[in-house]
VOMAR-9637 format. One line per field, with one value per residue (C-alpha): x, y, z; residue in three letters. Coordinates in steps of 0.5 Angstrom, whole numbers, always signed. Last residue first. Layout:
u = X/... $
v = Y/... $
w = Z/... $
residu = ALA/... $
//
This chain:
u = -96/-101/-103/-97/-96/-102/-100/-93/-97/-97/-96/-89/-91/-86/-85/-77/-79/-84/-78/-74/-79/-81/-74/-73/-79/-76/-70/-73/-77/-72/-68/-73/-74/-66/-67/-73/-68/-63/-71/-72/-65/-66/-74/-72/-74/-81/-77/-70/-73/-79/-78/-72/-78/-84/-90/-94/-98/-94/-89/-89/-89/-81/-78/-70/-66/-62/-55/-51/-51/-51/-45/-48/-50/-57/-60/-56/-48/-44/-44/-48/-44/-44/-42/-45/-51/-53/-52/-55/-61/-61/-60/-66/-71/-69/-70/-78/-80/-84/-92/-93/-99/-101/-105/-110/-111/-116/-122/-128/-135/-141/-146/-145/-138/-135/-128/-125/-118/-117/-112/-109/-107/-103/-105/-105/-97/-99/-97/-97/-99/-102/-105/-110/-109/-108/-114/-114/-116/-113/-110/-108/-113/-119/-121/-124/-123/-128/-129/-127/-126/-124/-116/-116/-118/-118/-123/-122/-128/-127/-132/-131/-132/-125/-124/-118/-118/-112/-109/-103/-102/-97/-95/-93/-87/-89/-88/-85/-88/-88/-93/-93/-97/-102/-105/-112/-117/-121/-128/-125/-123/-131/-132/-135/-136/-136/-145/-145/-142/-147/-151/-146/-143/-149/-147/-154/-156/-149/-150/-146/-143/-142/-142/-145/-141/-143/-143/-149/-148/-140/-138/-130/-126/-125/-122/-123/-131/-133/-134/-137/-134/-136/-142/-138/-142/-134/-137/-138/-131/-128/-133/-131/-124/-117/-119/-122/-115/-117/-123/-119/-124/-126/-118/-115/-111/-109/-109/-104/-102/-108/-112/-116/-118/-120/-123/-123/-127/-126/-133/-136/-130/-131/-129/-127/-125/-122/-120/-117/-110/-107/-99/-99/-106/-111/-112/-117/-123/-126/-133/-137/-144/-149/-156/-162/-170/-174/-177/-180/-177/-169/-166/-158/-153/-147/-140/-133/-130/-124/-118/-114/-115/-121/-125/-128/-133/-135/-142/-144/-151/-153/-158/-160/-159/-154/-151/-151/-148/-150/-143/-145/-139/-139/-134/-132/-134/-131/-126/-125/-133/-138/-143/-144/-151/-153/-159/-161/-169/-175/-176/-173/-171/-174/-175/-178/-185/-186/-181/-177/-176/-182/-181/-177/-182/-188/-185/-184/-190/-193/-189/-192/-188/-186/-179/-178/-178/-183/-189/-196/-202/-208/-209/-204/-197/-194/-193/-190/-185/-183/-180/-184/-181/-186/-194/-195/-200/-200/-201/-207/-207/-206/-198/-196/-194/-188/-190/-193/-188/-184/-189/-194/-189/-190/-187/-190/-194/-192/-190/-183/-184/-187/-181/-176/-180/-180/-173/-172/-167/-161/-159/-153/-151/-145/-145/-142/-144/-147/-145/-149/-147/-148/-146/-149/-146/-152/-153/-158/-162/-162/-169/-169/-164/-168/-162/-160/-155/-153/-152/-147/-147/-143/-142/-149/-150/-156/-156/-162/-164/-172/-177/-184/-184/-178/-174/-173/-167/-166/-164/-168/-166/-170/-173/-171/-174/-170/-174/-173/-166/-163/-162/-167/-171/-177/-177/-177/-175/-169/-167/-169/-168/-163/-169/-167/-167/-165/-163/-162/-159/-160/-156/-159/-156/-162/-166/-170/-175/-171/-175/-169/-164/-156/-154/-152/-153/-154/-156/-160/-160/-167/-169/-177/-174/-171/-178/-177/-178/-176/-169/-163/-157/-152/-149/-146/-143/-144/-143/-148/-148/-156/-158/-165/-167/-162/-163/-157/-160/-159/-154/-155/-149/-153/-153/-149/-144/-140/-143/-148/-148/-151/-149/-146/-143/-139/-133/-129/-126/-133/-136/-138/-140/-146/-143/-147/-142/-146/-143/-149/-149/-142/-143/-140/-140/-136/-133/-129/-122/-118/-121/-123/-128/-128/-133/-136/-130/-126/-123/-120/-112/-111/-104/-102/-104/-104/-103/-104/-104/-104/-109/-113/-120/-118/-113/-113/-112/-113/-117/-116/-119/-117/-119/-116/-114/-107/-110/-116/-116/-121/-120/-123/-122/-121/-121/-128/-131/-131/-131/-130/-124/-125/-121/-115/-110/-106/-102/-102/-106/-102/-95/-95/-102/-106/-106/-107/-100/-99/-105/-102/-95/-98/-103/-96/-95/-102/-102/-97/-100/-94/-97/-95/-96/-96/-92/-89/-95/-98/-102/-109/-112/-107/-105/-105/-103/-104/-100/-100/-103/-106/-111/-111/-113/-114/-115/-119/-121/-129/-127/-126/-124/-124/-120/-119/-115/-109/-103/-98/-93/-87/-85/-87/-94/-96/-99/-101/-102/-107/-108/-102/-103/-96/-98/-106/-102/-97/-102/-106/-112/-116/-122/-128/-129/-132/-139/-141/-138/-141/-148/-151/-146/-148/-156/-153/-150/-156/-161/-156/-155/-162/-163/-158/-161/-167/-165/-160/-167/-168/-171/-178/-178 $
v = +67/+68/+61/+58/+62/+59/+52/+53/+55/+62/+62/+65/+70/+76/+78/+76/+69/+68/+69/+64/+58/+60/+58/+53/+49/+51/+47/+41/+41/+41/+36/+31/+34/+32/+24/+23/+25/+19/+15/+19/+17/+10/+10/+13/+21/+25/+31/+33/+30/+32/+39/+40/+37/+43/+40/+41/+48/+52/+59/+56/+62/+63/+57/+60/+58/+50/+50/+49/+42/+35/+31/+23/+18/+17/+21/+27/+28/+34/+31/+23/+20/+25/+32/+36/+32/+34/+42/+42/+39/+42/+50/+48/+46/+52/+56/+53/+53/+46/+45/+37/+35/+28/+23/+19/+16/+11/+11/+9/+10/+6/+10/+7/+10/+15/+16/+18/+22/+24/+30/+30/+37/+43/+48/+54/+54/+57/+53/+55/+51/+46/+41/+35/+29/+25/+27/+34/+38/+46/+50/+57/+58/+56/+50/+48/+42/+38/+39/+34/+38/+35/+38/+39/+34/+36/+33/+31/+28/+24/+21/+14/+13/+12/+7/+5/+12/+17/+20/+24/+30/+35/+41/+47/+52/+58/+54/+47/+41/+35/+29/+23/+18/+13/+7/+7/+2/+4/-1/-6/-3/-1/-7/-13/-19/-23/-23/-16/-17/-17/-12/-7/-8/-6/-6/-5/-9/-13/-16/-21/-26/-33/-37/-44/-48/-52/-49/-49/-41/-40/-34/-32/-31/-25/-27/-32/-32/-34/-26/-25/-24/-25/-21/-15/-10/-7/-5/-12/-15/-8/-9/-17/-15/-17/-12/-11/-14/-21/-22/-23/-22/-23/-26/-22/-25/-19/-18/-14/-8/-6/-8/-14/-16/-23/-24/-30/-33/-41/-42/-36/-34/-27/-23/-17/-13/-6/-3/+4/+4/+9/+5/+0/-4/-7/-1/-4/+0/-4/-4/+2/+2/+4/+5/+5/+9/+5/+3/-4/-7/-3/-3/-4/-3/-7/-5/-7/-2/-3/+1/+2/+9/+8/+4/-3/-5/-11/-11/-16/-18/-20/-26/-26/-25/-29/-27/-31/-28/-26/-25/-19/-17/-10/-6/+2/+7/+14/+17/+24/+24/+29/+24/+16/+14/+6/+2/+6/+7/+6/+0/-5/-2/+1/-2/+2/+2/+3/-2/+0/-5/-3/-1/-9/-13/-10/-12/-19/-20/-18/-23/-29/-33/-40/-36/-36/-44/-49/-45/-49/-44/-49/-51/-47/-46/-40/-43/-49/-46/-40/-35/-28/-21/-21/-23/-29/-25/-19/-12/-9/+0/+2/+3/+7/+14/+18/+25/+27/+32/+26/+21/+16/+15/+8/+5/-2/-5/-9/-16/-13/-8/-14/-19/-14/-12/-20/-20/-17/-10/-7/+0/+2/+10/+14/+22/+27/+35/+40/+37/+32/+25/+21/+14/+8/+1/-5/-11/-15/-21/-28/-30/-36/-40/-40/-43/-36/-32/-25/-22/-17/-10/-5/+3/+5/+11/+14/+16/+21/+26/+25/+31/+29/+36/+35/+29/+22/+19/+16/+9/+8/+1/+2/-3/-7/-12/-17/-23/-23/-22/-23/-28/-26/-21/-21/-27/-33/-30/-30/-37/-35/-40/-37/-32/-24/-19/-12/-8/+0/+5/+12/+18/+24/+29/+30/+33/+36/+29/+23/+18/+17/+16/+15/+9/+5/-4/-9/-15/-20/-28/-31/-38/-40/-46/-48/-50/-50/-42/-36/-38/-31/-32/-26/-21/-14/-7/-5/+2/+4/+9/+8/+1/-1/+5/+6/+1/-4/-11/-13/-20/-28/-34/-40/-45/-51/-47/-41/-34/-30/-23/-16/-11/-4/-2/+5/+2/+5/-3/-6/-10/-6/-10/-14/-21/-28/-35/-41/-47/-49/-41/-38/-30/-23/-16/-10/-3/+0/+1/-5/-3/-9/-12/-19/-24/-20/-21/-27/-30/-36/-39/-46/-45/-42/-49/-47/-48/-50/-56/-55/-62/-63/-63/-65/-61/-53/-53/-47/-46/-39/-33/-27/-19/-16/-8/-11/-18/-15/-22/-27/-34/-39/-45/-52/-58/-59/-55/-48/-45/-37/-31/-26/-19/-21/-15/-17/-11/-5/-1/+3/+2/+2/+7/+7/+11/+5/+5/+2/-3/-6/-8/-11/-15/-17/-24/-25/-21/-24/-30/-30/-36/-37/-42/-40/-44/-39/-36/-39/-45/-47/-43/-45/-39/-40/-34/-31/-26/-21/-14/-18/-25/-28/-35/-36/-44/-49/-53/-53/-46/-43/-34/-32/-25/-20/-14/-14/-10/-15/-10/-14/-19/-26/-23/-18/-23/-20/-24/-20/-22/-25/-19/-16/-16/-13/-7/-7/-5/+0/-3/+2/+0/+3/+6/+13/+13/+12/+18/+22/+21/+28/+31/+25/+27/+34/+33/+30/+35/+41/+36/+36/+44/+45/+39/+43/+50/+47/+44/+36/+32/+29/+22 $
w = +118/+122/+121/+122/+128/+131/+129/+133/+139/+142/+150/+149/+144/+148/+141/+142/+145/+139/+135/+138/+138/+130/+129/+133/+130/+123/+125/+128/+121/+117/+120/+120/+112/+112/+115/+110/+105/+104/+105/+99/+96/+96/+94/+87/+87/+87/+90/+87/+79/+80/+82/+77/+71/+73/+75/+67/+68/+63/+66/+73/+78/+81/+85/+87/+80/+82/+82/+75/+72/+75/+74/+71/+77/+76/+81/+80/+81/+84/+91/+90/+96/+100/+103/+98/+97/+104/+104/+97/+99/+105/+101/+96/+101/+106/+100/+98/+104/+105/+104/+106/+102/+105/+100/+100/+93/+89/+95/+92/+90/+86/+83/+76/+77/+82/+83/+90/+91/+97/+100/+106/+109/+106/+102/+107/+106/+99/+92/+84/+79/+84/+78/+81/+77/+71/+67/+70/+75/+76/+82/+80/+75/+79/+83/+90/+93/+96/+103/+110/+117/+122/+123/+114/+110/+102/+98/+90/+86/+80/+75/+73/+65/+64/+68/+72/+76/+75/+82/+81/+86/+82/+85/+82/+86/+90/+96/+95/+96/+99/+98/+103/+102/+104/+100/+97/+94/+100/+98/+100/+106/+107/+107/+101/+105/+99/+100/+98/+91/+87/+91/+92/+85/+81/+73/+72/+65/+65/+72/+74/+78/+78/+84/+83/+79/+75/+69/+62/+62/+62/+64/+63/+69/+73/+80/+86/+88/+80/+78/+71/+64/+57/+58/+60/+65/+67/+74/+75/+75/+77/+84/+85/+85/+81/+75/+68/+65/+68/+63/+57/+52/+44/+43/+37/+30/+26/+18/+15/+12/+9/+14/+16/+23/+25/+32/+35/+41/+38/+36/+35/+29/+27/+21/+20/+14/+11/+18/+16/+19/+23/+26/+31/+29/+34/+38/+43/+45/+50/+54/+50/+54/+50/+53/+49/+49/+46/+53/+54/+59/+59/+53/+53/+47/+47/+44/+43/+39/+35/+33/+26/+24/+19/+24/+27/+30/+35/+37/+43/+42/+49/+52/+59/+66/+67/+60/+54/+48/+41/+38/+32/+26/+24/+19/+17/+23/+21/+26/+30/+33/+34/+32/+35/+34/+37/+36/+30/+31/+29/+34/+29/+23/+17/+11/+6/+2/-5/-8/-14/-20/-23/-31/-31/-27/-30/-37/-35/-31/-37/-42/-38/-34/-37/-38/-30/-29/-28/-28/-27/-29/-30/-22/-19/-18/-15/-8/-11/-15/-19/-16/-14/-16/-21/-18/-22/-24/-26/-22/-24/-22/-15/-16/-10/-10/-14/-17/-24/-28/-31/-32/-29/-23/-19/-13/-12/-6/-1/-1/-2/+4/+8/+7/+10/+16/+17/+15/+22/+21/+26/+25/+27/+26/+24/+24/+20/+21/+16/+10/+10/+7/+14/+15/+16/+20/+19/+22/+20/+24/+22/+20/+15/+19/+24/+30/+29/+23/+25/+18/+18/+13/+12/+10/+7/+7/+9/+15/+16/+20/+21/+20/+23/+26/+30/+30/+29/+28/+22/+18/+12/+7/+1/-3/-10/-14/-20/-21/-29/-29/-36/-40/-44/-41/-46/-51/-47/-40/-36/-32/-24/-19/-14/-14/-14/-9/-7/-1/-2/+1/-1/-4/-5/-12/-15/-9/-14/-13/-9/-14/-17/-11/-13/-11/-4/-4/-1/-5/-4/-6/-5/-5/-6/-10/-4/-1/+6/+7/+4/+4/+6/+0/+2/-2/+2/+0/-7/-9/-14/-20/-21/-21/-24/-27/-29/-34/-37/-37/-30/-31/-32/-35/-38/-33/-31/-26/-27/-27/-24/-25/-21/-26/-26/-33/-32/-28/-34/-35/-35/-30/-25/-20/-15/-16/-15/-16/-17/-15/-10/-7/-8/-5/-8/-7/-11/-9/-14/-11/-14/-21/-27/-22/-20/-23/-29/-32/-29/-36/-34/-31/-32/-33/-27/-23/-16/-10/-2/+3/+10/+11/+17/+12/+5/+0/-1/-9/-11/-17/-22/-24/-28/-29/-34/-31/-29/-26/-22/-18/-17/-13/-12/-7/-8/-3/-1/-6/-9/-4/-5/-5/-8/-10/-11/-13/-19/-21/-25/-20/-14/-17/-24/-24/-30/-37/-42/-43/-36/-36/-43/-40/-33/-37/-42/-38/-33/-28/-22/-17/-12/-7/+0/+5/+13/+18/+22/+23/+29/+30/+31/+26/+20/+16/+8/+4/-4/-7/-13/-8/-3/-2/+4/+7/+14/+15/+19/+13/+16/+19/+13/+15/+8/+7/+2/+0/+5/+1/+5/+7/+10/+5/+8/+10/+16/+20/+27/+33/+39/+46/+48/+54/+51/+44/+47/+51/+46/+41/+47/+50/+53/+57/+59/+53/+53/+51/+58/+60/+54/+55/+56/+51/+45/+46/+46/+40/+37/+39/+37/+30/+29/+29/+25/+20/+20/+19/+13/+10/+10/+5/+6/+2 $
residu = GLU/ARG/ALA/ARG/THR/ASP/ARG/PRO/THR/ARG/ASN/ARG/GLU/GLY/SER/ALA/LYS/ASN/ARG/ALA/LYS/ARG/ALA/SER/GLU/GLN/ALA/LEU/ARG/TYR/LYS/ASP/MET/MET/THR/LYS/HIS/LYS/ARG/ARG/LEU/LYS/ASP/SER/CYS/TRP/VAL/ARG/GLU/CYS/TYR/GLU/PRO/GLN/PRO/ARG/PRO/HIS/ARG/PRO/GLU/GLN/PRO/ARG/PRO/LEU/PRO/PRO/GLY/ALA/LYS/TYR/GLY/GLY/ARG/ASP/LYS/GLY/ALA/PHE/GLU/SER/GLY/GLY/GLU/GLU/ARG/ALA/LEU/LEU/GLU/GLY/LEU/THR/GLU/GLY/GLN/LEU/VAL/GLU/LEU/SER/LEU/ARG/ALA/LEU/THR/GLN/SER/PHE/GLY/HIS/GLU/ARG/SER/ARG/CYS/VAL/TYR/VAL/GLY/GLU/ASP/GLN/ARG/PHE/LEU/ARG/ARG/PHE/LEU/LEU/GLY/GLN/GLU/THR/ARG/MET/VAL/ARG/GLU/ASP/THR/LYS/VAL/GLU/GLU/LYS/ARG/ASP/GLU/ARG/GLN/VAL/LEU/TRP/THR/VAL/THR/ALA/GLN/PRO/SER/ARG/PRO/VAL/CYS/GLU/LEU/PHE/THR/SER/ASN/ASN/GLU/THR/GLY/TYR/VAL/VAL/ARG/ASP/GLU/SER/MET/ASP/LEU/GLU/GLU/VAL/SER/LEU/ASN/GLN/ASP/ILE/CYS/GLN/LEU/THR/PRO/ASN/GLY/HIS/LEU/ILE/ASP/GLN/ARG/ARG/TYR/ARG/ARG/LYS/SER/HIS/PRO/THR/TYR/ARG/THR/CYS/SER/ALA/GLY/ASP/TRP/ALA/CYS/TYR/PRO/ASP/ARG/ALA/LEU/CYS/CYS/GLU/ALA/CYS/ALA/LYS/GLY/TYR/THR/GLU/CYS/ARG/HIS/LEU/ARG/VAL/GLN/ALA/VAL/GLY/VAL/PRO/SER/GLY/VAL/TYR/LEU/THR/GLN/ARG/LYS/VAL/SER/ILE/ASP/LEU/SER/THR/ILE/PRO/THR/PRO/VAL/LYS/PHE/ILE/GLN/LEU/GLU/GLU/LEU/THR/VAL/GLU/GLU/THR/ASP/LEU/SER/ASN/GLY/SER/ARG/LEU/ALA/ILE/VAL/LYS/LEU/VAL/THR/GLY/ILE/ASP/THR/GLY/ILE/PHE/MET/VAL/ASP/TYR/GLN/GLY/ASP/GLU/ALA/GLN/VAL/ARG/ASP/VAL/VAL/VAL/GLN/ARG/LEU/ARG/TYR/ASN/VAL/ASN/THR/LYS/VAL/LEU/LEU/PRO/GLN/ARG/MET/ALA/PRO/TYR/VAL/GLN/ARG/TRP/MET/LEU/PRO/HIS/SER/ARG/ALA/PHE/GLN/LEU/VAL/SER/ASP/PRO/PHE/ASP/LYS/THR/SER/ALA/PHE/GLN/ARG/GLY/PRO/GLN/ASN/THR/ILE/LYS/SER/PRO/CYS/VAL/GLY/PRO/ARG/PRO/TYR/PRO/VAL/ARG/GLY/GLU/TYR/ALA/ALA/TRP/GLN/TYR/ASP/PRO/GLY/GLU/LYS/HIS/ALA/PHE/PRO/GLY/ASN/PHE/ALA/GLU/ARG/ILE/ASP/ALA/MET/ARG/TYR/VAL/CYS/VAL/ALA/PHE/GLY/GLN/PHE/VAL/ASN/SER/ILE/THR/SER/PHE/ILE/ALA/TYR/VAL/GLU/PRO/ASN/LYS/GLU/ASP/LYS/THR/ARG/LEU/LEU/PHE/VAL/ASP/GLU/LEU/GLU/ASP/PHE/HIS/THR/ASP/ILE/GLY/HIS/PRO/GLY/PRO/VAL/SER/CYS/VAL/LEU/ARG/ALA/LYS/ILE/PHE/THR/SER/TRP/LYS/ASN/VAL/LEU/VAL/ARG/GLN/GLY/GLY/ALA/ASP/ASN/ALA/CYS/VAL/ARG/GLY/ILE/ARG/SER/HIS/ILE/ALA/GLY/LYS/GLY/ASP/GLY/ALA/GLU/MET/ALA/LYS/GLU/THR/PHE/PHE/PHE/TYR/VAL/LYS/ASP/ASN/ASP/HIS/ASP/ASP/ASN/ASP/PRO/ILE/LEU/HIS/ALA/ALA/VAL/PHE/LYS/PRO/ASP/HIS/LEU/LEU/ARG/GLN/ASP/THR/GLU/THR/ARG/MET/THR/SER/ARG/SER/GLY/LEU/SER/ARG/PHE/VAL/VAL/PRO/ASP/ARG/GLY/LEU/PHE/ASP/ALA/THR/LEU/GLY/THR/TYR/LEU/GLU/GLY/GLY/ILE/PHE/THR/SER/ALA/PHE/PRO/GLN/SER/PRO/ASP/HIS/PRO/CYS/LYS/GLY/ARG/GLY/ASN/GLU/VAL/ASN/THR/PRO/ASP/MET/SER/PHE/VAL/HIS/GLU/GLY/ARG/HIS/GLY/VAL/ASN/ILE/PHE/ALA/CYS/MET/PRO/GLN/PHE/ALA/GLY/THR/GLY/CYS/ALA/LEU/LEU/HIS/THR/ARG/ASN/TYR/PRO/GLN/LEU/LEU/ARG/VAL/TYR/ASN/ALA/CYS/GLU/SER/GLN/PRO/ASP/LYS/GLY/LYS/LEU/VAL/CYS/GLU/GLU/ARG/ASN/GLY/PRO/LEU/PRO/PRO/TRP/TYR/ILE/GLU/LYS/SER/ASP/SER/HIS/THR/HIS/ASP/LEU/ARG/LEU/SER/TYR/LEU/VAL/ASP/LYS/GLY/GLY/LEU/PHE/LEU/ARG/ASP/HIS/TYR/GLU/ASP/LEU/PHE/VAL/SER/THR/LEU/SER/LEU/LEU/GLY/HIS/HIS/GLY/SER/PHE/ILE/SER/SER/ARG/ASN/THR/ALA/LEU/LEU/ASP/LYS/TYR/SER/LEU/ARG/LEU/ARG/PRO/VAL/ASN/LEU/LYS/SER/ALA/SER/ALA/THR/MET/SER/LEU/LEU/VAL/PHE/LEU/ILE/MET/ASN/GLN/SER/LEU/LEU/SER/LEU/GLU/LYS/MET $
//
């Protein structure tokens, strides 16, 4: 539990930034799709409520009813998953009469706090939903009738409203986690008006309510993130509810402000004690979740602030994989990491020694004394029962067990992620990672976990992390960056439907329904489909389409691990011409003016190289202050006659090269071009008008050195013109070249150099 010194943090910051820089090309999304792109390709649709701004605060994806339930400010919505949002249903649910006014009198903000923000939506039974809201700082709950499967019923009895204290926080901004199991609601929240009573609470059902004791050793200013039921074995008496949260760490020693992430658990059948811990949890224990990058001298860089948790369920319901997003709380740098935990490691920590401290002047250590039986934290079940020692309930546990559990809630062993390091790390980015969901996808060469990560600027990153063989190093591949919402807004929820292959993205302004993949956007060639490295997509011999593992179609080409199109597409008769994606074009530039040669690779992960061919020689273009390489192409700030030639733009991505553009640059003398343009336009239907048919401005000034690196707008307007004007100017250019040739011959004759070729004359000039 070593804390980082400032020097160590700076050292590790340098390592992290070096790692980011070395992999910057791969970390760049291969495909960026804007809000308009998603709408235009019918990949996304957005619901913002019946009155515009939704102020979304809760989402429940109900695949049994094929519905999406939303909670917002004084409102509830029901959307059918298989229809458009036009048939959505609404329930208006304001605070109870007088509560809004009372909230204002207590000093709360009437606009942002004194309303009923619906924070909890949980399935109660096959026909009803449990909904709880803040109720203007007086939490309340109600049951929503959603009907049977296939119906679209959505109604509430406003007179049948219950007290929601302990089920929903008072403050709409307070962190909160809940899960509904067997008719009982488990919540992690602050249960009082002032937000000073953190508690793990169990309510509803036939049993008495349960809560944690008011003791900072149990919960010290926690921020709850998630709650899930995860069974231990086939004996349901051993079922445990896990809570994920961050809190101030009492074991941090001198670092009094240190924050640690925790995983805590209680037995679902915990009934409290008979004399000690009456109606209080008697099985609550917790352990630290570690997500760190190994550093020099044994000092790690810790990502301590837990942001979100997603359980990737597998066929073995007892062993889901836990995906978690962490952020740093360091003043030195901002970073984020995704760590993956195995349930075997979590259970090992809970079965290990307890953390113990003898007194204020002692250090924390592993408890080495006698641990009472049954072991604190275990559930009363067939496993704990022994001949002559039967425990039907926690009320039968000896007082010594309950006293030990009360004084030793923390485990000594920490929970480390798989491979003891994060799956991916992001530093020096201009956004924060907020939400994560994961889909396990079967591809041609194995299984891949596709992560969808929501940010605080309204984007979703689609990412895979690859490992080769037994290597600990991971290769992060960002497949897509999706700008879900038009205006940057924090993503507050992510839900995934594997059955529908759809992502549901929530934010304060609304909820978006987004398809997980659209393979045709990667391109129309086998190589482009292969380079995408998307586990959802494969080349079927004609197009890039959805990969289905058990398809009868034999021709399915994928290579997620290596992305090698040369091997995958070789039997497509991939010839040199097919690798050449360019078309030959002629670009005219005026001497001493600026000129731009455009070439944008389809993938930002590709590296672009510019070559220039003059006569039989081809060499790489040398850049300087006059000739600049940009993300959009090659910019000549000032064009010289010797810049003439054929410019070839080539991209290289993952070992695969292709030609994107071949541009023949011809340099014209500025004064002659201006005269010819004026003469040609003066006698045509375009006289005195620009290309749009409007009255032209004053004559073009003599070309001068541009003041900025962008091509001059006058030049773009007159030279990069429409096809109609380009055909018209082609004749003009032919006349210009004939005039230039005649001028050269006249000069040659006058100087006695009749035998010198026009090329030599041009070289001399």
